C-alpha positions as CSV (number, residue, x, y, z in Angstrom):
1,M,0.0,0.0,0.0
2,A,1.5,3.4,-1.1
3,F,0.7,6.5,0.9
4,G,3.2,8.9,-0.6
5,D,5.1,11.0,1.8
6,V,3.4,10.5,5.1
7,K,5.0,13.6,6.5
8,T,2.8,15.7,4.2
9,A,-0.8,16.4,5.0
10,N,-2.1,14.4,2.0
11,G,0.1,11.4,2.7
12,L,-0.9,11.3,6.4
13,K,-4.6,11.7,5.4
14,E,-4.3,8.7,3.1
15,L,-2.6,6.7,5.9
16,D,-5.3,7.7,8.4
17,K,-8.1,6.7,5.9
18,F,-6.5,3.3,5.3
19,L,-6.0,2.6,9.0
20,A,-9.7,3.3,9.6
21,D,-10.5,-0.2,8.3
22,N,-7.1,-1.9,8.9
23,S,-5.1,-2.7,12.0
24,Y,-1.8,-2.7,10.3
25,V,-0.2,-1.3,7.1
26,S,0.1,-4.9,5.7
27,G,-1.6,-8.1,6.9
28,Y,-3.0,-8.9,10.3
29,T,0.2,-8.7,12.4
30,P,2.9,-6.0,12.7
31,S,5.4,-6.3,9.9
32,K,8.3,-4.5,8.2
33,A,5.8,-2.4,6.3
34,D,4.5,-1.0,9.6
35,L,8.0,-0.3,10.8
36,S,8.9,1.4,7.5
37,V,5.9,3.8,7.8
38,F,6.5,4.3,11.5
39,E,10.1,5.4,10.9
40,A,9.0,7.6,8.0
41,L,6.6,9.4,10.3
42,G,9.2,10.0,12.9
43,K,6.7,11.3,15.4
44,A,3.1,10.8,16.5
45,P,0.5,12.2,14.1
46,A,-1.8,15.0,15.2
47,A,-4.9,14.0,17.2
48,S,-7.1,14.8,14.2
49,N,-5.7,11.8,12.4
50,V,-7.3,9.5,15.0
51,H,-6.7,6.2,13.2
52,A,-3.1,6.9,12.3
53,L,-2.5,8.1,15.9
54,R,-4.0,4.9,17.3
55,W,-1.8,2.8,15.0
56,Y,1.3,4.9,15.8
57,N,0.9,4.5,19.5
58,H,0.3,0.8,19.1
59,I,3.5,0.3,17.1
60,A,5.4,2.5,19.6
61,S,4.4,0.3,22.4
62,F,6.7,-2.5,21.1
63,S,10.4,-2.4,22.1
64,T,13.1,-1.7,19.5
65,K,14.1,-5.3,19.6
66,E,10.6,-6.5,19.1
67,R,10.1,-4.2,16.1
68,S,13.4,-5.4,14.6
69,E,12.2,-9.0,14.6
70,W,9.2,-8.2,12.4
71,G,9.8,-10.0,9.1
72,G,13.4,-10.8,9.8
73,Q,16.4,-8.8,11.1
74,A,16.9,-6.7,7.9
75,L,15.0,-3.5,8.3
76,P,13.8,-1.1,5.6
77,Q,15.8,1.9,4.6
78,L,14.8,5.5,3.8
79,A,15.6,7.2,0.5
80,G,19.2,7.8,0.0
81,G,20.2,4.4,1.3
82,K,20.6,5.6,5.0
83,P,19.4,3.1,7.5
84,T,16.6,4.0,9.8
85,A,17.0,4.5,13.5
86,A,15.2,1.2,14.1
87,A,17.6,-0.5,11.7
88,A,20.6,0.8,13.6
89,A,19.0,-0.3,16.8
90,A,18.4,-3.8,15.3
91,D,22.1,-3.9,14.3
92,D,23.0,-3.1,17.9
93,D,20.7,-5.8,19.2
94,D,22.5,-8.3,16.9
95,V,25.7,-7.8,18.9
96,D,25.7,-10.6,21.5
97,L,27.2,-8.7,24.4
98,F,25.8,-11.0,27.0
99,G,26.6,-14.2,25.1
100,S,30.3,-13.4,25.0
101,E,30.3,-12.7,28.7
102,D,28.5,-15.9,29.4
103,E,31.1,-17.8,27.4
104,E,33.9,-16.1,29.3
105,E,32.2,-17.0,32.6
106,S,31.7,-20.6,31.5
107,A,35.3,-20.9,30.5
108,E,36.4,-19.4,33.8
109,A,34.1,-21.8,35.8
110,A,35.4,-24.8,33.9
111,K,39.0,-23.7,34.6
112,L,38.2,-23.3,38.3
113,K,36.6,-26.7,38.4
114,E,39.7,-28.3,36.8
115,E,42.0,-26.5,39.2
116,R,40.0,-27.7,42.2
117,L,39.8,-31.2,40.9
118,A,43.6,-31.3,40.4
119,A,44.2,-29.9,43.9
120,Y,41.9,-32.6,45.3
121,N,43.6,-35.4,43.4
122,A,47.0,-34.1,44.5
123,K,45.9,-34.0,48.2
124,K,44.3,-37.4,47.9
125,S,47.5,-38.9,46.4
126,K,49.5,-37.6,49.4
127,K,47.1,-39.0,52.0
128,P,48.7,-42.1,53.5
129,A,46.9,-45.3,52.6
130,L,45.1,-47.1,55.4
131,I,47.3,-50.0,56.7
132,A,45.4,-53.2,57.4
133,K,46.5,-54.7,60.7
134,S,45.6,-57.7,62.9
135,S,45.9,-58.5,66.6
136,I,46.9,-62.1,67.3
137,L,47.0,-64.1,70.5
138,L,49.4,-67.1,70.3
139,D,49.5,-70.2,72.5
140,V,53.0,-71.5,72.6
141,K,53.2,-74.9,74.3
142,P,56.4,-76.3,75.8
143,W,57.5,-80.0,75.8
144,D,57.1,-80.5,79.5
145,D,57.1,-78.9,82.9
146,E,60.9,-78.7,82.9
147,T,61.1,-76.3,79.9
148,D,62.6,-72.9,80.7
149,M,59.6,-70.7,80.0
150,A,61.6,-67.5,80.4
151,E,64.0,-68.6,77.7
152,M,61.2,-69.8,75.5
153,E,59.6,-66.3,75.7
154,K,62.9,-64.7,74.9
155,S,63.3,-66.9,71.9
156,V,59.8,-66.1,70.6
157,R,60.4,-62.4,71.0
158,S,63.7,-62.8,69.1
159,V,61.6,-63.3,65.9
160,V,61.9,-60.1,64.0
161,M,59.8,-59.4,60.9
162,D,58.9,-56.1,59.1
163,G,55.4,-55.3,60.2
164,L,55.6,-57.4,63.4
165,L,55.2,-55.9,66.9
166,W,55.3,-58.1,70.0
167,G,53.0,-57.3,73.0
168,A,52.2,-58.6,76.4
169,A,52.7,-62.2,77.5
170,K,51.8,-64.4,80.4
171,L,52.0,-68.0,81.5
172,V,48.8,-70.0,81.6
173,P,48.5,-73.4,83.4
174,V,47.4,-76.3,81.2
175,G,47.7,-79.2,83.7
176,Y,50.3,-81.5,85.3
177,G,52.4,-78.6,86.3
178,I,52.8,-77.5,82.7
179,K,52.2,-73.9,81.6
180,K,51.9,-72.5,78.1
181,L,53.1,-69.1,76.9
182,Q,50.3,-66.9,75.8
183,I,51.7,-63.9,73.9
184,C,50.1,-61.1,71.9
185,C,51.4,-59.5,68.7
186,V,50.2,-57.0,66.1
187,I,51.0,-57.6,62.5
188,E,50.6,-55.6,59.2
189,D,48.6,-57.9,57.0
190,D,50.4,-57.1,53.8
191,K,53.8,-57.7,55.3
192,V,53.5,-60.6,57.8
193,S,52.2,-64.1,57.0
194,V,50.7,-65.8,60.1
195,D,51.9,-69.2,58.8
196,E,55.4,-68.0,58.4
197,L,55.4,-66.5,61.9
198,T,54.3,-69.7,63.5
199,E,56.8,-71.7,61.5
200,K,59.6,-69.4,62.7
201,I,58.5,-69.9,66.4
202,Q,58.3,-73.7,65.9
203,E,62.0,-73.6,64.8
204,F,62.9,-73.3,68.5
205,E,62.6,-77.0,68.9
206,D,64.4,-77.1,72.3
207,F,61.5,-75.2,73.8
208,V,58.4,-75.2,71.6
209,Q,56.2,-78.2,71.0
210,S,53.4,-76.4,69.1
211,V,52.0,-73.0,68.3
212,D,48.2,-72.3,68.1
213,I,46.2,-69.2,67.3
214,A,44.1,-68.5,70.4
215,A,42.5,-65.3,68.9
216,F,42.7,-63.3,65.7
217,N,41.2,-59.9,65.3
218,K,41.3,-57.3,62.5
219,I,42.2,-53.8,63.8
């Protein structure tokens, strides 16, 4: 629809007459045609042009960004090839100022997360591993009542192994005047084999008849 120069009285009159029966310059929704005429007017029509004024106020109620989206981002130009103010505003809206900032923030957040993860892994690697240990109570039985129990205990304690720590000991009667040596020790499970330990104690054949495990507890 051509209205001529809408800044002239005749052009504005034609626009007002057209808008008496139409909501928009073209079609049933705001379009680039409305934006083109809106920009050409430059200001609200006089109150005497009631339909044009109604239309103008309606178009003005939309934001610059909303108007720039009517019919695509490309906006109409005035004569002489100079872009309208709305076109310039639309170009400004195309600049994704917030998007670039969000990207920078996302990159910074990812970097911070990586640094924290690296610090956690480094700290975790330095943390000493939990050492599994066991507490064992051994019954060491002599040959008879004439066995020197003090020497037998001394021999048992002479067994030295990495991860072995001897504890308290006592003599416990077993009958007929015979006493057994009950001795406690703590071992590191990964370093000390219970079978190997009992074999080493049984090597003291002059004193030891047998070795039994009276109690075995994980620490």
